[in-house]
C-alpha positions in Angstrom: 8.5 23.4 -11.5 11.9 23.6 -12.8 12.1 19.8 -13.2 9.1 19.9 -15.3 10.3 22.6 -17.6 13.7 20.9 -17.8 11.8 17.5 -19.0 9.7 19.4 -21.4 12.9 20.6 -23.0 14.5 17.3 -23.2 11.0 16.0 -24.9 11.3 18.8 -27.5 14.9 18.1 -28.2 14.2 14.3 -28.7 11.3 15.0 -30.9 13.2 17.6 -33.2 16.7 16.1 -33.4 15.9 14.4 -36.7 14.4 17.6 -38.4 16.1 20.0 -40.6 17.0 23.4 -39.5 14.3 25.0 -41.7 11.6 23.1 -39.8 13.0 23.6 -36.3 10.5 26.5 -35.2 7.7 24.7 -36.9 8.6 21.4 -34.9 8.5 23.5 -31.6 5.1 25.2 -32.6 3.6 21.7 -33.5 4.9 19.8 -30.5 4.1 22.6 -27.8 1.4 24.9 -29.0 -0.6 23.3 -31.8 -4.2 22.8 -30.4 -3.4 24.3 -27.2 -5.4 27.0 -25.1 -4.2 30.0 -23.3 -7.0 31.5 -20.9 -7.5 33.8 -18.2 -10.8 33.2 -16.3 -12.5 33.4 -12.8 -15.7 33.5 -11.0 -17.5 35.5 -7.9 -20.3 34.3 -6.0 -22.1 35.0 -2.6 -20.4 33.4 0.5 -22.2 31.0 2.6 -24.3 32.9 5.2 -23.9 31.9 8.9 -27.0 31.6 11.1 -27.9 34.7 12.9 -26.2 35.1 16.1 -27.0 37.8 18.8 -25.9 38.4 22.4 -26.4 41.1 25.1 -24.3 43.6 26.9 -25.1 45.7 30.1 -27.2 48.7 29.5 -26.0 52.3 29.9 -25.9 52.2 33.7 -24.0 48.8 33.7 -26.6 47.2 35.9 -27.4 43.4 35.5 -31.0 44.0 35.3 -31.3 47.2 33.2 -32.2 47.3 29.8 -29.5 45.5 27.8 -27.9 46.3 24.7 -28.7 43.5 21.9 -25.6 43.1 19.9 -25.6 41.3 16.2 -22.6 39.0 16.5 -23.2 37.2 13.3 -20.1 36.8 11.2 -20.4 38.2 7.7 -18.1 37.4 5.0 -17.1 39.3 1.7 -17.8 37.7 -1.5 -16.0 34.6 -2.6 -13.9 34.6 -5.8 -11.4 32.9 -7.8 -9.2 33.9 -10.8 -6.4 32.2 -12.6 -4.3 31.9 -15.6 -3.1 28.8 -17.7 -2.4 27.1 -20.8 -3.4 23.7 -21.7 -3.0 21.1 -24.4 -5.0 17.9 -23.2 -6.7 15.5 -25.4 -10.3 14.4 -24.9 -11.5 10.8 -25.3 -14.4 10.4 -27.7 -17.0 10.1 -25.0 -15.8 13.5 -23.4 -17.8 16.5 -24.5 -16.4 20.0 -23.5 -18.4 21.3 -20.8 -18.5 25.0 -22.0 -17.5 27.2 -24.9 -14.4 28.3 -22.8 -11.9 26.9 -20.3 -11.7 28.2 -16.7 -9.1 25.8 -15.1 -11.7 23.7 -13.1 -11.9 20.9 -15.9 -11.1 17.5 -14.8 -10.3 15.3 -18.1 -10.1 11.5 -17.7 -6.6 11.9 -19.4 -5.3 13.5 -16.1 -5.4 10.0 -14.3 -5.9 7.3 -17.0 -2.9 5.0 -17.8 -3.2 5.7 -21.4 -4.0 8.7 -23.7 -6.1 9.2 -26.6 -3.1 10.7 -28.5 0.4 10.1 -28.9 2.9 12.9 -28.0 2.8 15.9 -25.5 0.1 16.8 -23.4 0.0 19.4 -20.5 -1.7 21.6 -18.1 -0.1 24.7 -16.3 -2.7 26.5 -14.3 -2.3 29.0 -11.5 -5.1 30.5 -9.5 -6.0 32.6 -6.2 -9.1 31.8 -4.4 -10.8 33.6 -1.6 -13.5 31.5 0.5 -15.2 32.8 3.6 -12.4 35.5 3.9 -9.5 32.9 3.8 -7.2 33.4 0.8 -5.5 30.5 -1.0 -3.0 30.0 -3.7 -3.5 27.1 -6.0 -1.9 25.4 -8.9 -1.9 22.3 -11.0 1.2 21.8 -13.1 0.9 18.6 -15.5 2.9 17.3 -18.1 2.6 13.9 -20.0 4.1 12.3 -22.9 2.7 9.1 -24.4 4.0 6.7 -27.1 3.1 3.4 -28.1 5.4 1.7 -25.8 5.9 4.4 -23.0 4.2 6.9 -20.9 5.9 9.8 -18.8 4.0 11.8 -16.5 4.8 14.7 -13.9 2.4 16.4 -11.7 2.4 19.1 -9.0 -1.0 20.1 -7.4 -1.9 22.3 -4.6 -5.6 23.0 -3.3 -5.2 25.3 -0.3 -8.7 25.4 1.0 -8.5 21.4 1.4 -4.9 21.5 2.5 -3.8 19.4 -0.3 -0.4 19.5 -1.7 1.0 16.5 -3.8 3.7 16.1 -6.3 4.4 12.8 -8.4 6.6 11.7 -11.3 6.1 8.3 -13.2 7.5 6.5 -16.1 6.2 3.3 -17.4 6.6 0.8 -20.4 3.5 0.2 -22.0 2.5 -3.3 -24.0 -0.3 -2.8 -26.4 -2.5 -6.2 -26.7 -4.5 -5.5 -29.8 -6.0 -2.2 -30.5 -8.1 -1.7 -27.4 -6.0 -3.1 -24.5 -2.8 -2.2 -23.0 -0.8 -3.1 -19.9 2.1 -1.1 -18.3 4.7 -1.4 -15.6 7.1 1.2 -14.1 7.9 3.2 -11.2 6.1 6.4 -9.5 7.5 8.9 -7.1 4.9 10.5 -4.8 4.8 13.0 -1.8 2.8 13.3 1.1 2.7 15.7 4.2 0.8 13.9 6.8 2.8 11.8 9.2 0.5 8.9 9.5 0.0 7.4 12.9 1.9 9.9 14.7 -0.4 11.8 17.2 2.1 14.1 19.3 -0.5 15.3 22.0 -1.5 11.7 22.6 2.1 10.6 23.1 2.9 13.8 25.3 -0.2 13.2 27.4 0.3 9.5 27.9 4.0 10.0 29.0 4.5 8.6 32.7 6.9 8.7 35.4 7.4 6.2 38.2 8.0 6.0 41.7 8.5 3.3 44.3 7.0 2.8 47.8 7.5 -0.2 49.8 8.8 -1.9 46.6 5.7 -1.2 44.9 6.0 0.6 41.4 3.4 3.4 40.8 3.0 5.4 37.8 1.8 9.1 37.5 1.5 11.3 34.3 4.5 13.0 33.6 2.5 15.7 31.8 -0.8 16.2 33.5 -3.4 17.4 30.9 -4.0 20.8 32.4 -0.2 21.7 32.1 -0.9 22.1 28.2 -2.8 25.4 29.2 0.3 26.6 31.1 2.4 26.0 27.9 0.2 28.2 25.9 0.1 30.9 28.6 -3.2 30.2 30.3 -3.4 30.2 34.1 -5.7 28.7 36.5 -6.8 30.4 39.8 -8.0 28.8 42.8 -11.3 29.9 44.4 -13.9 29.1 46.8 -17.6 30.0 46.9 -20.4 29.8 49.5 -24.1 29.1 49.0 -27.1 27.8 50.8 -29.3 24.7 50.2 -32.8 26.2 49.4 -34.3 23.0 51.0 -32.4 22.8 54.2 -30.9 26.3 54.6 -27.4 24.7 55.3 -24.3 26.4 54.1 -22.7 24.7 51.1 -19.0 25.6 50.3 -17.5 24.6 46.8 -14.0 25.1 45.3 -12.5 25.0 42.0 -10.1 26.6 39.5 -11.1 29.3 37.0 -9.0 29.8 34.0 -7.7 33.1 32.4 -6.2 33.4 28.9 -2.8 35.1 28.2 -4.8 38.5 27.9 -6.2 37.8 31.5 -9.8 37.3 30.4 -11.7 34.4 32.0 -12.5 31.5 29.8 -13.6 29.0 32.1 -15.0 28.9 35.5 -13.9 25.3 36.4 -11.3 22.9 35.4 -14.1 20.7 33.7 -15.3 23.7 31.5 -11.8 24.3 30.5 -11.2 20.7 29.5 -14.3 20.7 27.5 -14.2 23.9 25.5 -10.7 25.5 25.5 -8.5 22.5 26.0 -9.4 20.7 22.6 -8.3 23.7 20.4 -5.0 23.6 22.5 -4.8 20.0 21.5 -5.1 20.7 17.9 -2.7 23.5 17.9 0.1 21.5 19.5 -0.4 18.7 17.0 -0.2 21.2 14.1 2.9 22.9 15.7 4.8 19.5 16.2 3.7 18.3 12.6 4.6 21.6 11.1 8.3 20.5 12.1 8.2 17.4 10.0 9.5 17.6 6.5 7.3 16.3 3.6 7.9 12.7 2.5 8.8 11.4 -0.8 8.3 7.7 -1.8 9.1 5.6 -4.9 6.9 2.8 -5.6 6.7 0.0 -8.4 3.4 0.4 -10.4 1.5 -1.8 -12.8 -1.5 -0.8 -14.7 -4.0 -1.7 -17.5 -6.3 0.3 -19.9 -8.9 -0.9 -21.8 -10.9 1.4 -24.3 -13.9 0.8 -26.7 -15.9 3.5 -28.2 -18.8 3.4 -30.7 -21.5 6.1 -31.1 -24.0 4.0 -29.2 -22.0 2.3 -26.9 -18.5 3.0 -25.2 -16.4 1.6 -22.3 -13.3 2.9 -20.8 -11.8 0.9 -17.9 -8.4 1.7 -16.4 -6.5 1.1 -13.2 -3.0 1.2 -11.4 -1.6 -1.0 -8.9 1.3 0.1 -6.6 3.0 -2.9 -5.1 3.9 -3.2 -1.5 7.7 -2.5 -2.0 7.8 1.1 -1.3 10.9 3.0 -0.6 11.3 6.3 1.0 13.7 8.7 -0.4 13.0 11.9 1.4 11.6 12.6 4.9 12.2 11.1 8.4 11.6 7.6 7.9 10.6 7.3 11.7 7.4 9.3 10.8 6.7 7.6 7.7 3.8 5.6 6.6 6.0 2.5 7.3 5.7 3.1 11.0 1.7 4.3 10.9 1.0 1.3 13.7 4.3 1.6 15.6 3.6 4.7 17.6 2.3 4.0 21.2 2.2 5.9 24.7 6.1 5.8 24.8 6.7 7.0 21.5 7.9 5.0 18.7 8.3 1.3 19.4 11.8 0.0 19.6 12.9 -2.5 17.1 9.3 -2.0 15.3 9.1 -3.7 11.9 8.3 -1.6 8.9 4.7 -2.3 7.5 4.4 -2.0 3.7 1.0 -1.5 2.1 -0.8 -1.5 -1.2 -2.3 1.5 -3.1 -4.3 1.6 -6.0 -6.4 3.6 -8.5 -9.2 2.7 -10.7 -11.8 4.2 -13.1 -14.7 3.3 -15.2 -16.6 5.1 -17.8 -19.6 3.5 -19.4 -22.2 4.6 -21.9 -25.0 3.1 -23.7 -27.5 4.6 -26.1 -30.2 2.1 -26.2 -32.2 3.9 -28.8 -32.9 7.3 -29.9 -35.0 8.1 -26.7 -32.9 6.3 -24.0 -29.5 6.2 -22.8 -27.7 4.9 -19.5 -24.4 6.4 -18.4 -21.9 5.8 -15.6 -18.6 7.5 -14.6 -16.6 6.7 -11.5 -13.1 6.9 -10.1 -11.8 5.5 -7.0 -8.3 6.4 -5.4 -6.7 4.7 -2.2 -3.2 6.3 -1.4 -2.0 5.7 2.1 -4.8 6.2 4.6 -6.7 8.6 2.0 -9.4 7.4 0.0 -11.0 9.6 -2.8 -13.8 8.5 -4.9 -16.6 10.3 -7.1 -19.0 8.7 -9.3 -22.2 9.8 -11.3 -24.8 7.8 -13.1 -27.6 8.7 -15.2 -30.6 7.6 -17.3 -31.4 9.8 -20.1 -35.0 9.8 -21.6 -35.7 12.1 -24.6 -39.6 12.7 -25.1 -40.5 13.5 -28.7 
């Protein structure tokens, strides 16, 4: 946030340095606030209902076969809500129509991702909000700053979406070359962050670790960390037991033995190793991974980027196509490189492979907006955007056919 404000001040100084003192404040107003909107908005709605869930408890006398108590175990959530505050100054392309008579912070204009802008100068969005969904509270924000000129584009962004665990920052600078009035190409560098250590699965590495022993010159391997020891790590315990039953067909006595499991509070959670592995153990695996991942810093990577933008608009036909290609010459400037995306395929049973070669990759983003009003009654429309960053793919699209009856 501090870097964004500093850049904002530098852009202001650059744009008003040639102005007379008497026009100083007017220049600030025109550059920063003219055509901007300050808003406070929110919404409230019913939460998604869970399916009814009932179970029984023993009756008053505690007997197994007495009349039981039926208990409603359905989880009920309080209402969902979202409220936020923000200020925005973001131009719309000719084909974009304001969705409502007010702003509420959910708008997603093409200018946020396109490589060009419908106007020259400063654009920004500073939005903060708090959200509750199914009793979970999240703090979200989107800080966006962009300055466009005929031959340059500078963009800074910080975005956090709590409920989808999305936290992303970027900064890019590009030189632009207009080719005619509708087409331009650009090239520059972009800095991006990511949290996930791709390819690194801590629990898999831990479970697959082995020790060796030698018998008569023969080398044998055995698990260094048997899977069930993860239960001990989190305070669970297994207790050996035997039981006797009788085969109803032969009347012969049958003895069985196993281990039942109790949680740190002493409550039975599984009556066999198999039940523990199939029910409790998967949650412990995820818990272990999350704890290991939390100990790894976020990553920051700088990449060269090239792009294009084509924009044509008429009342009855418009086409906007844009794209960015991040070349496979990425350089990490923050975070432990061992866990970076360069080593995503270099992790195995023994951990990170020795002398593993870093593997570069290609990222890209592209979008297309198309509209054609064939006549007064029929129109065809399409909007779509696709982003591939690291192993993440984000895409959205919409298509429509409008027929107006008269």
